[in-house]
C-alpha positions as CSV (number, residue, x, y, z in Angstrom):
1,M,27.4,-42.3,-24.3
2,A,26.1,-38.9,-23.3
3,T,28.1,-35.9,-24.4
4,E,29.5,-33.4,-21.9
5,R,26.9,-30.9,-23.1
6,E,24.1,-33.5,-22.5
7,K,25.4,-34.2,-19.0
8,L,25.4,-30.5,-18.2
9,H,21.9,-30.1,-19.6
10,F,20.7,-33.0,-17.5
11,E,22.3,-31.5,-14.4
12,A,20.9,-28.1,-15.0
13,K,17.4,-29.5,-15.1
14,Q,17.7,-32.0,-12.2
15,D,20.3,-30.9,-9.7
16,P,19.1,-28.3,-7.2
17,S,22.7,-27.3,-6.7
18,A,23.4,-27.0,-10.4
19,L,26.8,-25.9,-11.6
20,P,27.5,-22.1,-11.9
21,F,25.8,-20.5,-14.9
22,S,29.2,-19.5,-16.3
23,V,29.9,-23.2,-17.0
24,Y,27.0,-23.3,-19.4
25,A,27.2,-19.9,-21.0
26,E,29.4,-21.1,-23.8
27,R,28.6,-18.5,-26.5
28,S,27.2,-15.0,-26.8
29,S,24.9,-13.9,-29.5
30,T,24.7,-10.6,-31.3
31,G,23.5,-7.8,-28.9
32,Y,20.2,-6.1,-28.9
33,D,18.9,-2.8,-27.8
34,F,16.0,-4.2,-25.8
35,I,15.4,-7.7,-24.4
36,I,11.9,-8.7,-23.2
37,I,11.4,-11.8,-21.2
38,G,8.0,-13.3,-21.6
39,A,5.8,-13.2,-24.7
40,G,2.5,-13.1,-22.8
41,S,-0.2,-10.4,-22.7
42,A,2.3,-7.8,-21.5
43,G,5.4,-8.8,-23.3
44,C,3.9,-8.9,-26.8
45,I,2.6,-5.4,-26.4
46,V,5.9,-4.1,-25.1
47,A,7.7,-5.7,-28.1
48,A,5.3,-4.2,-30.6
49,E,5.2,-0.8,-29.1
50,L,9.0,-0.5,-28.9
51,A,9.4,-1.8,-32.5
52,A,7.0,0.9,-33.7
53,G,8.2,3.7,-31.4
54,A,11.9,3.1,-31.9
55,P,12.1,1.6,-35.4
56,A,15.9,1.9,-35.5
57,S,16.2,-0.3,-32.4
58,S,16.7,-4.1,-32.3
59,I,14.4,-6.1,-30.0
60,L,14.6,-9.7,-28.7
61,L,11.5,-11.3,-27.3
62,I,12.2,-14.5,-25.3
63,E,9.5,-17.0,-24.5
64,S,9.7,-20.2,-22.5
65,G,7.0,-22.0,-24.4
66,P,6.3,-22.9,-28.0
67,P,4.7,-20.9,-30.9
68,V,0.9,-21.5,-31.0
69,A,-0.2,-22.7,-34.5
70,S,-2.9,-20.7,-36.1
71,T,-4.6,-24.0,-36.9
72,N,-4.7,-25.2,-33.3
73,Q,-8.5,-25.2,-32.9
74,T,-8.2,-26.3,-29.2
75,V,-6.6,-22.9,-28.6
76,W,-8.4,-20.6,-31.0
77,D,-12.0,-21.9,-30.5
78,P,-13.3,-19.9,-27.5
79,R,-15.5,-22.8,-26.5
80,N,-12.4,-24.9,-25.7
81,W,-10.7,-22.6,-23.2
82,V,-11.0,-25.0,-20.3
83,L,-9.4,-27.7,-22.4
84,V,-6.2,-25.7,-23.3
85,S,-4.6,-26.0,-19.9
86,Q,-4.7,-29.8,-20.4
87,E,-2.2,-29.5,-23.2
88,S,1.0,-30.0,-21.2
89,D,3.3,-28.2,-23.7
90,L,1.2,-25.1,-23.1
91,E,1.1,-25.2,-19.3
92,W,3.7,-24.7,-16.6
93,G,2.0,-27.2,-14.3
94,Y,2.5,-25.1,-11.1
95,R,1.0,-26.2,-7.8
96,S,0.5,-24.3,-4.6
97,T,1.8,-25.4,-1.2
98,P,-0.9,-27.1,0.9
99,Q,-3.4,-24.4,1.8
100,A,-4.5,-24.5,5.4
101,G,-7.5,-22.2,4.6
102,L,-8.7,-24.5,1.9
103,D,-8.8,-27.8,3.8
104,N,-5.1,-28.2,3.3
105,R,-5.6,-28.8,-0.4
106,V,-2.9,-28.3,-3.0
107,I,-4.3,-25.9,-5.7
108,P,-3.3,-26.2,-9.4
109,M,-1.9,-22.7,-10.2
110,G,-2.5,-22.6,-14.0
111,R,0.0,-20.6,-16.0
112,A,0.2,-20.8,-19.8
113,K,3.5,-21.4,-21.6
114,G,3.6,-20.2,-25.2
115,I,3.4,-17.2,-27.5
116,G,0.4,-15.2,-26.3
117,G,0.8,-16.2,-22.6
118,C,-2.3,-16.7,-20.5
119,A,-4.5,-15.3,-23.2
120,I,-4.2,-18.7,-24.9
121,H,-6.1,-20.4,-22.1
122,N,-8.2,-17.8,-20.2
123,A,-11.9,-17.1,-20.5
124,M,-11.2,-14.0,-22.6
125,V,-13.1,-11.7,-20.3
126,Y,-12.3,-8.0,-20.6
127,V,-12.7,-5.8,-17.6
128,R,-10.9,-2.5,-17.1
129,G,-11.3,-2.6,-13.3
130,G,-12.9,0.0,-11.0
131,R,-11.9,3.6,-10.7
132,I,-11.5,3.2,-6.9
133,G,-8.7,0.7,-7.2
134,F,-6.5,2.7,-9.6
135,D,-7.0,5.9,-7.6
136,R,-5.8,3.9,-4.6
137,W,-2.5,3.2,-6.4
138,A,-1.9,6.9,-6.9
139,E,-2.8,7.7,-3.3
140,E,-0.1,5.3,-2.2
141,G,2.6,7.3,-4.1
142,N,2.3,5.9,-7.7
143,I,1.8,9.2,-9.4
144,G,0.3,8.9,-12.9
145,W,-1.5,5.6,-12.2
146,D,-4.9,7.1,-11.1
147,Y,-7.9,6.1,-13.1
148,D,-8.2,9.4,-15.1
149,S,-4.5,9.0,-16.1
150,V,-4.8,5.4,-17.3
151,L,-8.3,5.7,-18.9
152,P,-6.9,7.0,-22.2
153,L,-4.7,3.9,-22.4
154,F,-7.7,1.6,-21.8
155,E,-9.6,3.4,-24.5
156,E,-6.6,3.1,-26.9
157,L,-6.4,-0.6,-26.1
158,E,-10.0,-1.1,-26.8
159,S,-9.6,0.6,-30.2
160,R,-6.8,-1.9,-31.1
161,I,-8.3,-5.2,-29.9
162,E,-11.8,-6.4,-30.7
163,I,-14.2,-6.6,-27.8
164,N,-17.4,-8.4,-28.4
165,T,-20.6,-8.9,-26.3
166,I,-24.0,-10.3,-26.8
167,P,-25.6,-6.9,-27.3
168,D,-29.3,-7.8,-27.1
169,M,-31.8,-9.8,-25.1
170,K,-32.3,-12.6,-27.6
171,D,-30.8,-15.2,-25.3
172,P,-33.8,-16.2,-23.1
173,F,-31.7,-17.4,-20.2
174,I,-29.8,-14.2,-20.0
175,A,-33.0,-12.2,-20.3
176,D,-34.5,-14.1,-17.3
177,L,-31.3,-13.7,-15.3
178,I,-31.3,-10.0,-15.8
179,V,-34.9,-9.9,-14.5
180,S,-33.8,-11.9,-11.5
181,C,-30.9,-9.6,-10.7
182,N,-33.1,-6.5,-11.2
183,N,-35.7,-7.8,-8.7
184,L,-32.9,-8.5,-6.2
185,G,-31.5,-5.0,-6.4
186,L,-28.9,-5.3,-9.1
187,P,-29.7,-2.8,-11.9
188,F,-28.8,-3.5,-15.5
189,V,-26.1,-1.4,-17.2
190,S,-25.2,-1.8,-20.8
191,N,-21.4,-1.3,-20.3
192,Y,-19.9,-2.3,-16.9
193,N,-16.6,-0.8,-17.9
194,V,-18.0,2.6,-17.4
195,N,-18.0,1.9,-13.7
196,C,-17.7,-1.6,-12.3
197,D,-17.4,-0.2,-8.8
198,E,-21.2,-0.2,-8.6
199,P,-23.2,-3.5,-8.2
200,C,-25.0,-4.3,-11.4
201,V,-25.8,-7.0,-14.0
202,S,-24.4,-6.4,-17.5
203,F,-23.4,-8.1,-20.8
204,M,-20.0,-9.7,-20.6
205,Q,-17.2,-8.3,-22.8
206,F,-14.9,-10.8,-24.4
207,A,-11.6,-10.4,-26.3
208,I,-12.9,-12.4,-29.2
209,D,-13.1,-11.2,-32.8
210,S,-16.1,-11.0,-35.0
211,Q,-15.6,-14.5,-36.2
212,T,-15.8,-15.7,-32.6
213,R,-12.1,-16.5,-32.6
214,R,-9.9,-16.0,-29.5
215,E,-7.6,-13.0,-29.5
216,T,-4.3,-12.6,-27.8
217,T,-1.9,-9.6,-27.8
218,A,0.4,-11.8,-30.0
219,S,-2.3,-12.1,-32.7
220,T,-3.4,-8.4,-32.4
221,F,-0.2,-6.5,-31.7
222,L,2.3,-9.0,-33.3
223,G,0.2,-10.6,-35.9
224,T,2.9,-9.5,-38.4
225,V,6.2,-9.5,-36.6
226,P,8.1,-6.3,-37.2
227,S,11.5,-6.6,-39.0
228,N,13.3,-5.3,-35.9
229,V,11.9,-7.9,-33.6
230,K,13.3,-11.4,-33.1
231,I,11.3,-13.9,-31.2
232,L,12.9,-16.9,-29.6
233,T,10.6,-19.7,-28.3
234,N,11.3,-22.7,-26.1
235,Q,13.9,-20.9,-24.1
236,T,14.3,-21.1,-20.3
237,V,15.8,-17.9,-18.9
238,Q,18.5,-18.8,-16.3
239,S,19.1,-15.3,-15.0
240,V,19.5,-11.6,-15.9
241,C,23.2,-10.7,-15.6
242,I,23.7,-7.6,-13.5
243,D,27.1,-5.9,-13.0
244,P,27.6,-6.0,-9.3
245,T,29.7,-2.8,-9.3
246,T,27.4,-0.6,-11.3
247,K,24.3,-2.6,-10.6
248,T,23.4,-2.4,-14.2
249,A,21.5,-5.2,-16.1
250,T,23.6,-6.1,-19.1
251,S,22.4,-9.4,-20.5
252,V,20.2,-12.5,-20.3
253,I,21.3,-16.1,-20.1
254,A,18.8,-18.5,-21.7
255,M,18.9,-22.3,-22.4
256,D,17.3,-23.8,-25.5
257,N,14.9,-26.4,-24.2
258,D,15.5,-28.7,-27.1
259,S,19.2,-28.5,-27.8
260,G,20.4,-27.6,-24.3
261,E,22.5,-24.8,-25.7
262,M,23.1,-21.9,-23.4
263,T,23.4,-18.4,-24.9
264,T,24.1,-15.0,-23.4
265,Y,22.1,-12.2,-25.1
266,S,23.3,-8.7,-24.3
267,A,21.1,-5.6,-24.1
268,D,22.5,-2.1,-24.8
269,R,19.5,-0.2,-23.5
270,E,17.0,-2.1,-21.3
271,I,15.9,-5.5,-20.2
272,V,12.2,-5.9,-19.5
273,L,10.7,-8.7,-17.3
274,S,7.2,-9.6,-18.5
275,A,7.1,-13.2,-17.1
276,G,4.1,-12.7,-14.9
277,A,3.4,-12.6,-11.2
278,I,5.1,-16.0,-10.7
279,G,7.9,-15.9,-13.3
280,S,9.1,-12.3,-12.9
281,P,9.9,-12.6,-9.1
282,H,11.4,-16.0,-9.7
283,I,13.8,-14.7,-12.4
284,L,14.7,-11.6,-10.2
285,M,15.7,-13.9,-7.3
286,L,17.7,-16.2,-9.5
287,S,19.5,-13.0,-10.7
288,G,20.5,-11.9,-7.2
289,V,17.7,-9.4,-6.7
290,G,15.4,-10.2,-3.8
291,P,15.2,-10.7,0.0
292,F,18.6,-11.1,1.6
293,G,17.7,-14.1,3.6
294,E,16.0,-15.9,0.8
295,L,18.9,-15.5,-1.6
296,S,21.5,-16.4,1.0
297,T,19.6,-19.6,1.9
298,H,20.1,-20.8,-1.7
299,G,23.7,-19.6,-2.2
300,I,22.8,-16.8,-4.7
301,D,25.1,-13.9,-4.8
302,I,23.2,-10.8,-3.7
303,I,23.2,-7.9,-6.1
304,Q,20.3,-5.9,-4.5
305,D,18.5,-6.7,-1.3
306,L,14.8,-6.1,-2.1
307,P,12.6,-7.6,0.6
308,G,9.4,-7.2,-1.5
309,V,10.4,-9.5,-4.3
310,G,8.0,-12.5,-4.3
311,Q,6.0,-11.1,-1.5
312,N,2.5,-9.5,-1.6
313,L,1.0,-12.3,-3.8
314,Q,-2.7,-11.6,-4.4
315,D,-5.3,-13.7,-6.1
316,D,-9.1,-14.0,-6.4
317,L,-11.0,-17.2,-5.4
318,Y,-14.0,-18.7,-7.1
319,V,-16.8,-20.9,-5.7
320,T,-19.3,-22.9,-7.7
321,S,-23.1,-22.8,-7.6
322,F,-24.6,-25.5,-9.9
323,F,-28.2,-25.8,-10.9
324,K,-30.2,-28.4,-12.8
325,S,-32.2,-26.8,-15.6
326,K,-35.8,-27.6,-16.6
327,Q,-34.9,-27.2,-20.3
328,P,-31.9,-27.3,-22.6
329,M,-29.6,-24.4,-22.2
330,P,-29.0,-21.9,-25.1
331,D,-25.8,-22.1,-27.1
332,Q,-22.7,-20.7,-25.5
333,P,-20.4,-19.4,-28.4
334,F,-18.0,-17.4,-26.2
335,G,-17.1,-20.1,-23.7
336,L,-18.7,-18.4,-20.8
337,M,-22.2,-17.0,-21.1
338,G,-22.8,-13.5,-22.2
339,A,-23.7,-11.9,-18.8
340,V,-21.8,-10.9,-15.7
341,I,-22.9,-9.8,-12.2
342,F,-21.0,-7.4,-10.0
343,G,-21.9,-7.4,-6.3
344,Q,-20.7,-6.6,-2.9
345,A,-20.2,-8.8,0.2
346,K,-22.4,-7.8,3.1
347,G,-19.7,-6.5,5.4
348,S,-17.5,-4.8,2.7
349,D,-16.8,-1.1,2.6
350,P,-18.7,0.4,-0.3
351,A,-15.9,2.9,-0.7
352,L,-13.6,0.1,-1.9
353,G,-15.9,-0.9,-4.8
354,T,-17.4,-4.2,-5.8
355,D,-15.7,-7.4,-4.6
356,I,-17.9,-10.1,-6.2
357,E,-17.9,-10.8,-9.9
358,C,-20.2,-13.7,-11.0
359,S,-19.6,-15.3,-14.4
360,L,-21.9,-17.9,-15.8
361,A,-21.7,-21.1,-17.8
362,S,-23.8,-23.9,-19.1
363,G,-23.1,-27.2,-17.5
364,Q,-22.4,-28.6,-21.0
365,M,-19.4,-26.2,-21.4
366,R,-16.4,-28.2,-22.8
367,G,-13.8,-29.5,-20.4
368,L,-15.8,-29.2,-17.1
369,N,-15.6,-32.1,-14.7
370,L,-19.0,-31.9,-12.9
371,P,-21.3,-34.4,-11.3
372,Q,-24.3,-35.1,-13.5
373,D,-22.9,-33.2,-16.4
374,D,-25.2,-35.0,-18.8
375,L,-28.1,-33.0,-17.5
376,P,-29.2,-29.6,-18.8
377,S,-27.7,-27.3,-16.2
378,Y,-26.2,-23.9,-15.5
379,L,-23.5,-22.6,-13.2
380,I,-23.0,-19.2,-11.5
381,Y,-19.3,-18.7,-10.5
382,P,-18.8,-16.0,-7.9
383,N,-15.2,-14.7,-8.2
384,I,-14.3,-13.1,-4.8
385,Q,-12.1,-10.1,-5.3
386,L,-10.2,-7.6,-3.1
387,L,-9.3,-10.3,-0.6
388,E,-7.0,-9.3,2.2
389,S,-4.9,-12.5,2.3
390,R,-1.3,-12.2,1.0
391,G,1.0,-14.9,-0.1
392,T,4.5,-15.5,-1.4
393,V,6.5,-16.8,-4.3
394,T,9.8,-18.1,-3.0
395,L,12.7,-20.3,-4.3
396,T,13.1,-24.0,-4.0
397,G,16.6,-23.8,-5.2
398,R,18.9,-21.9,-7.5
399,N,18.1,-24.1,-10.4
400,P,15.9,-22.3,-13.0
401,Y,14.1,-25.5,-13.9
402,W,12.8,-26.0,-10.4
403,S,9.4,-24.5,-9.9
404,P,9.2,-21.8,-7.2
405,S,7.2,-22.4,-4.0
406,I,3.9,-20.7,-4.4
407,N,1.9,-20.0,-1.3
408,P,-1.2,-17.8,-1.9
409,N,-2.1,-18.2,1.8
410,Y,-5.8,-18.3,0.9
411,L,-8.3,-17.3,3.5
412,S,-5.6,-16.4,6.0
413,A,-6.9,-12.9,6.6
414,P,-9.9,-12.3,8.8
415,G,-13.0,-11.7,6.8
416,D,-12.0,-13.4,3.6
417,L,-14.0,-16.6,4.3
418,G,-17.1,-14.5,5.1
419,K,-16.8,-12.7,1.8
420,C,-16.7,-16.0,0.0
421,V,-19.8,-17.2,1.8
422,D,-21.6,-13.9,1.0
423,A,-20.7,-14.3,-2.7
424,L,-22.0,-17.9,-2.7
425,E,-25.2,-16.9,-1.1
426,L,-25.7,-14.1,-3.7
427,A,-25.2,-16.6,-6.5
428,L,-27.7,-19.1,-5.0
429,E,-30.2,-16.4,-4.5
430,I,-30.0,-15.3,-8.1
431,G,-29.8,-18.7,-9.6
432,R,-32.9,-20.2,-7.9
433,S,-35.0,-17.1,-7.5
434,Q,-38.7,-17.1,-8.6
435,W,-37.7,-15.1,-11.7
436,M,-35.6,-18.0,-12.9
437,G,-38.6,-20.3,-12.8
438,N,-38.4,-21.1,-16.5
439,W,-35.0,-22.7,-15.8
440,Y,-34.4,-23.6,-12.2
441,E,-35.3,-27.2,-11.2
442,N,-33.0,-27.9,-8.2
443,T,-29.6,-27.2,-6.8
444,L,-26.8,-29.7,-7.6
445,M,-24.0,-27.8,-5.7
446,P,-23.6,-27.1,-2.9
447,T,-25.3,-30.0,-1.3
448,T,-24.6,-28.8,2.2
449,T,-25.9,-25.9,4.2
450,N,-22.5,-25.5,5.8
451,L,-21.2,-23.0,3.3
452,E,-18.0,-22.2,5.1
453,D,-17.0,-25.9,4.9
454,Y,-18.1,-26.0,1.3
455,V,-15.9,-23.0,0.4
456,R,-12.9,-24.6,2.2
457,K,-13.4,-27.9,0.3
458,T,-14.1,-26.5,-3.2
459,A,-12.9,-23.0,-3.8
460,G,-10.2,-22.5,-6.4
461,T,-8.0,-19.9,-8.0
462,C,-9.3,-17.4,-10.5
463,Y,-5.7,-17.2,-11.9
464,H,-5.6,-13.5,-11.1
465,Y,-2.1,-13.5,-9.7
466,A,-0.7,-10.1,-9.0
467,G,1.5,-8.0,-6.7
468,T,4.8,-10.0,-6.3
469,C,7.0,-7.1,-7.7
470,K,4.9,-4.4,-6.1
471,M,5.0,-0.9,-7.6
472,G,5.7,1.9,-5.1
473,P,8.0,4.8,-4.3
474,S,11.5,4.3,-2.8
475,S,10.1,5.2,0.6
476,D,8.1,2.0,0.5
477,E,10.4,-0.7,1.8
478,T,8.2,-3.4,0.3
479,A,8.2,-1.9,-3.2
480,V,10.2,-3.7,-6.0
481,V,9.7,-1.2,-8.8
482,A,9.2,2.5,-8.9
483,P,6.2,4.2,-10.6
484,D,8.2,4.2,-13.8
485,L,8.5,0.4,-13.4
486,K,12.3,0.5,-13.0
487,V,13.6,-2.0,-10.4
488,H,14.7,-0.1,-7.3
489,G,18.5,0.0,-7.2
490,I,19.1,-1.6,-10.6
491,E,19.8,0.3,-13.8
492,N,18.4,-0.8,-17.2
493,L,15.9,-3.2,-15.7
494,R,12.1,-2.9,-15.6
495,V,9.2,-5.1,-14.8
496,I,6.1,-4.7,-16.9
497,D,3.3,-7.2,-16.1
498,A,0.7,-8.0,-13.4
499,S,3.3,-8.5,-10.8
500,I,3.7,-4.7,-10.3
501,I,0.1,-4.3,-9.2
502,P,0.3,-3.0,-5.6
503,T,-3.3,-3.9,-4.8
504,T,-5.8,-5.6,-7.0
505,V,-8.8,-3.7,-8.4
506,S,-12.4,-4.8,-9.0
507,G,-12.3,-7.0,-12.0
508,N,-10.2,-9.5,-13.9
509,T,-6.4,-8.8,-14.3
510,A,-6.1,-9.3,-18.1
511,G,-7.3,-5.8,-19.0
512,A,-5.2,-4.1,-16.4
513,T,-2.1,-6.1,-17.5
514,M,-2.5,-4.9,-21.1
515,M,-2.9,-1.3,-19.9
516,I,0.3,-1.7,-17.8
517,A,2.1,-2.9,-20.9
518,L,1.0,0.1,-22.9
519,K,1.9,2.6,-20.2
520,G,5.3,0.9,-19.5
521,S,6.2,0.9,-23.2
522,R,5.5,4.6,-23.4
523,M,7.7,5.2,-20.4
524,I,10.6,3.5,-22.1
525,L,10.0,5.3,-25.4
526,A,9.9,8.6,-23.6
527,E,13.5,8.0,-22.6
528,C,14.8,6.9,-26.0
């Protein structure tokens, strides 16, 4: 017969009107100075920085997923990155709502679960992002977030993690690709991170060490866990407890996923949400911070009405161009190939920077599900960035185990579909140009000339989720956190992850997220 605890544990996971949290919070642990929720790319940096900068403090780092064994070759071998999301214990399994702009398809919204966060299953690409995007943040009232201000943080980050490229032209495919790009008006630059606002072709930079082993901020910043940091894994955060009178965050309630034991962990100084652009707004809303109507609908006591929580969801889309090769493709030790192409859609404003980033892969890359994948082949994936469509992360109930409703609202903004078509046309032009004659035999995808229809039927997420806890001054009614990353109206609570990005920049989000973590940590330490 099930025990009372087991019954409560089952109800907490299954019942959308689960019993009040107080029923489960049966014991309290020793308090900490700081509690960080989420041991991903941001959270691991925050924990390490606080541990070093405030050595007398005690720090609790809570992660929903498991530890990742150093012997797990599926994770640590860069060539296996597509396969990692197929390991269910390392993946949340999120799905979007049906997307009208993508032929009403439901899109898998990959999110890693485990120490290291999405760095355990991403392509390890390192891009700072363009100057124009960061300067836009500052222009919108986020003082101190302009490119010149954050550049030293990027440079420090790059001195602490190992960034590798293929620094020569020995790869014959890449050499021909660069010639193709040059003849189509895309100049070669040796380091796109100097300025990826300008169209170019360059060597891809990867967060992979010299032994071609994947890096995460857990392995680089927390490789040796400091004595003042305690890491708890396999914990589902139920809510952040906020005193409704003083509006001060005081503690975190978490359930052990194995035992079902619920524990309240108190924080004397600050609680930091680093659960990502899906997790952080979800936890805020469960904690009574969010849009009045949304919280009221689900019977959650409202601590702070913040309309912007879960709004402003941004993402990049990718489309696939797939080519049969005349000859076997060179080895691909980094997962993706060692080149990248930055371009601009035809109707885009040059003042906003590049909005196309093409990555490349061999058709024999592990984990791909492609037609005719037994043939020598290559792919050019245009990632379409700076899209205008905005989506939402909302609640499906007040039960923490119920996934939020994720609606990216892809291609809802006028012009976004045209950008995707422009990006696909650029990839096709490069991939089958006369300068790729040593390689190009024929086009395997797309097989139609109706590129708009092809985009709607095949485009997918780049996993560059951002913006759902938007940073902005108090005068911005849609802002969730201030430029110091403190949640508006709540004491002792910050958000430090990609969810604070007000508008995305040219480039992948991983580098910007790590920079945000460094800057946010320094802001906390400045007040210690």
